[in-house]
KEDO-840125 format. One record per residue: residue in one letter; x, y, z of N, C-alpha, C in turn. Coordinates in steps of 0.1 Angstrom, whole numbers, padded with zeros to 4 digits, always signed. Layout:
! KEDO-840125
AXYZXYZXYZ;...
! end
This chain:
! KEDO-840125
M-0121+0481+0106-0108+0482+0110-0099+0472+0102;S-0088+0477+0098-0079+0469+0089-0073+0458+0097;E-0069+0447+0090-0063+0436+0097-0050+0440+0104;S-0042+0448+0097-0029+0452+0103-0032+0460+0116;T-0042+0469+0117-0045+0476+0129-0049+0467+0140;A-0058+0457+0137-0063+0447+0146-0051+0440+0152;K-0041+0436+0144-0029+0429+0148-0021+0437+0158;K-0019+0450+0154-0011+0459+0163-0018+0461+0176;L-0031+0462+0176-0039+0464+0189-0037+0451+0197;A-0037+0440+0191-0036+0427+0198-0022+0426+0204;Q-0012+0431+0197+0002+0430+0202+0004+0440+0214;I-0002+0451+0213-0002+0461+0224-0009+0455+0236;A-0020+0449+0234-0028+0443+0245-0020+0432+0252;A-0014+0424+0244-0006+0413+0249+0006+0418+0257;A+0012+0429+0253+0023+0435+0261+0019+0440+0274;L+0006+0445+0275+0001+0451+0287-0005+0441+0297;N-0008+0429+0292-0014+0418+0300-0004+0414+0311;S-0010+0410+0322-0002+0404+0333-0011+0393+0339;S-0005+0386+0349-0013+0376+0356-0024+0382+0364;R-0023+0395+0367-0033+0402+0375-0043+0411+0367;R-0039+0413+0354-0047+0422+0346-0048+0417+0332;K-0060+0415+0327-0062+0411+0313-0067+0423+0305;V-0060+0427+0294-0063+0438+0286-0067+0433+0272;S-0078+0437+0267-0083+0433+0254-0078+0443+0243;P-0077+0439+0231-0074+0448+0220-0084+0459+0219;M-0097+0457+0222-0107+0467+0221-0105+0477+0232;Q-0100+0473+0244-0098+0482+0255-0086+0492+0250;V-0076+0486+0244-0065+0495+0239-0071+0505+0229;A-0079+0500+0220-0085+0509+0209-0093+0520+0216;G-0101+0516+0225-0109+0526+0232-0101+0537+0239;Q-0090+0533+0246-0081+0542+0253-0074+0551+0243;L-0070+0545+0232-0063+0554+0222-0073+0564+0215;L-0085+0560+0213-0095+0569+0208-0098+0580+0217;E-0100+0577+0230-0102+0587+0240-0091+0598+0240;E-0078+0593+0240-0067+0602+0240-0066+0610+0227;A-0069+0604+0216-0069+0612+0203-0080+0623+0203;V-0092+0620+0208-0102+0630+0209-0099+0641+0218;K-0092+0638+0229-0088+0649+0238-0078+0658+0231;Q-0069+0652+0223-0059+0660+0216-0065+0669+0206;L-0076+0665+0200-0083+0673+0190-0088+0687+0195;N-0093+0687+0207-0098+0699+0214-0107+0706+0205;V-0117+0699+0199-0127+0705+0190-0139+0708+0198;K-0145+0720+0197-0157+0724+0203-0169+0717+0196;A-0179+0713+0204-0191+0707+0198-0199+0717+0190;L-0204+0713+0179-0213+0721+0171-0226+0723+0178;E-0231+0735+0178-0244+0737+0185-0255+0740+0174;
! end
């Protein structure tokens, strides 16, 4: 992962953090990846 991407993920995570919820940059990355995969709508190769 590039340094700029890691910094952006950290910024997003910081914006989502609250006193009741701690969000890590990797949680943000995982959620973004899941959403991107859903958008692809690619059938699995058999």
